[in-house]
C-alpha positions in Angstrom: 87.0 20.5 -12.6 84.5 19.6 -10.0 80.6 19.9 -11.0 78.3 21.0 -8.1 75.1 19.5 -7.9 72.2 22.0 -7.3 69.1 20.4 -5.7 68.4 17.8 -3.1 69.2 14.3 -4.1 66.1 12.8 -2.3 64.0 14.9 -4.8 65.4 13.2 -7.6 64.9 9.8 -6.0 61.3 10.4 -5.5 61.0 11.5 -9.0 62.2 8.2 -10.1 59.9 6.1 -7.9 57.0 8.0 -9.2 57.9 7.5 -12.6 58.3 3.8 -12.1 54.9 3.2 -10.3 53.3 5.2 -13.1 55.0 3.1 -15.8 54.0 -0.2 -13.7 50.3 0.9 -13.5 50.1 1.6 -17.1 51.5 -1.8 -18.0 49.2 -3.5 -15.3 46.2 -1.8 -16.8 47.1 -2.7 -20.4 47.8 -6.5 -19.6 44.3 -6.6 -17.7 41.6 -8.2 -19.9 38.5 -6.1 -20.1 35.5 -7.5 -18.6 32.7 -8.4 -21.0 29.3 -6.8 -20.4 26.3 -8.7 -21.5 22.6 -7.1 -22.0 19.9 -9.3 -21.0 16.6 -7.3 -21.7 16.6 -4.3 -19.3 19.5 -5.7 -17.1 23.2 -6.2 -17.6 25.7 -8.9 -16.2 29.3 -9.8 -16.7 28.8 -13.3 -15.6 29.3 -15.1 -18.8 27.6 -18.3 -17.5 24.5 -16.4 -16.4 24.7 -14.6 -20.0 24.8 -17.9 -21.6 22.1 -19.5 -19.8 19.8 -16.5 -20.3 20.6 -16.0 -23.8 22.0 -12.4 -23.4 23.8 -10.5 -26.0 27.4 -9.1 -25.6 27.8 -5.4 -25.5 30.9 -4.1 -27.4 32.5 -0.8 -27.3 32.7 2.0 -24.6 32.7 1.9 -21.0 29.4 0.9 -19.1 28.0 2.7 -16.0 25.0 0.8 -14.4 23.1 2.7 -11.8 21.0 0.7 -9.2 17.6 2.1 -9.0 15.1 2.1 -6.1 13.2 -1.0 -5.3 9.4 -0.6 -5.6 7.8 -1.3 -2.1 4.8 -3.5 -2.4 2.0 -2.9 0.0 1.4 -5.4 2.8 -1.2 -7.8 2.0 -4.8 -6.8 3.4 -6.4 -8.7 5.9 -9.5 -10.8 5.0 -11.9 -8.2 6.6 -11.3 -4.6 6.3 -10.6 -2.8 9.5 -13.4 -0.6 10.9 -12.9 3.1 10.4 -11.3 5.1 13.4 -13.6 7.3 15.3 -11.7 10.3 14.2 -12.1 9.3 10.6 -15.8 8.5 11.0 -16.3 11.9 13.0 -14.6 13.8 10.0 -16.9 12.1 7.6 -14.0 11.1 5.4 -14.0 7.5 4.1 -11.0 5.2 3.4 -9.9 4.4 -0.1 -12.0 1.7 -1.6 -15.0 2.3 0.6 -18.3 3.5 -0.7 -19.4 7.0 0.1 -23.2 7.3 0.9 -25.1 9.6 -1.3 -25.6 12.5 1.0 -22.2 12.6 1.7 -21.4 12.5 -2.0 -24.1 15.2 -2.7 -22.2 17.6 0.0 -18.9 17.1 -1.8 -20.4 17.7 -5.1 -21.7 21.1 -3.6 -18.7 22.0 -2.2 -16.6 21.4 -5.4 -19.5 23.5 -7.4 -19.3 26.3 -5.0 -15.1 26.3 -5.3 -15.5 26.1 -9.4 -18.2 29.0 -9.3 -15.6 31.1 -6.9 -12.9 30.4 -9.3 -15.1 31.2 -12.4 -16.0 34.6 -10.8 -12.3 35.3 -10.3 -11.2 34.3 -13.7 -14.1 36.3 -15.4 -13.0 39.6 -13.2 -9.5 39.0 -14.3 -10.5 38.7 -17.9 -12.5 42.1 -17.6 -9.5 43.8 -16.1 -7.1 42.5 -18.8 -9.6 43.5 -21.7 -9.9 47.0 -20.1 -6.1 47.3 -20.0 -5.9 45.9 -23.5 -8.2 48.5 -24.9 -8.9 46.5 -28.3 -5.1 46.2 -29.0 -4.2 49.8 -28.2 -3.3 50.0 -24.5 -2.0 53.5 -23.1 1.6 53.7 -23.3 3.4 53.6 -19.9 6.6 55.8 -19.0 9.6 54.2 -20.9 7.4 53.0 -23.6 6.8 56.5 -25.1 10.6 56.3 -26.0 11.1 52.6 -26.7 8.3 51.4 -28.9 9.6 47.7 -28.7 8.7 47.7 -25.0 5.1 48.8 -25.9 4.8 46.1 -28.3 6.2 43.5 -26.0 3.6 44.6 -23.3 0.8 44.4 -25.8 1.9 40.8 -26.8 1.9 40.0 -23.3 -1.6 41.2 -22.5 -2.8 39.5 -25.8 -1.3 36.0 -24.4 -2.6 36.7 -21.0 -6.0 37.3 -22.3 -5.8 33.9 -24.4 -4.5 32.0 -21.2 -7.4 33.4 -19.1 -10.1 32.6 -21.9 -8.8 28.9 -21.8 -9.0 28.8 -17.8 -12.6 30.1 -18.1 -13.5 27.5 -20.7 -11.7 24.8 -18.6 -13.7 25.8 -15.5 -17.0 25.8 -17.4 -16.2 22.4 -18.7 -15.8 21.2 -14.9 -19.0 22.8 -14.0 -20.9 21.1 -16.9 -19.5 17.9 -15.8 -20.7 18.2 -12.2 -24.3 19.2 -13.4 -24.2 16.3 -16.0 -23.2 13.9 -13.0 -26.6 14.7 -11.1 
């Protein structure tokens, strides 16, 4: 009786080769000694001599992944005398960092800041009036789908109440800033 072999003999040979490679890799991994990692403050090292010299503590258990951070760039040293302002910068009236601003320019800046804050205050107060009118003392008019779904109505009332509170806080903050500008005079 003759047995017939179904399948390609090369397939079986490749399967045996892959199995042998996998076993060899697992054995090599098992025999390889794990590297010790030492913690030196906020840095880590796997150099035992360096760790001993610095008095680092060994870290035990688990795998460690250390990601290098970006280096902080230090600004170049300044020259003994500060460079003169460029004509464009002088024409625009802006001063470089660290330079003093004359009082007339500072008053102009303060006036601009005050005008901006007063404009923002007017917008916030107008918005507050709109919100209070829509809120209608806690009983705003029901909109289309809210007549059938009372929860939608309650959600909108809660949103209006929260918007009014946020806007009041914004108004108070703008008024504080305005009072600081007035006090700085």
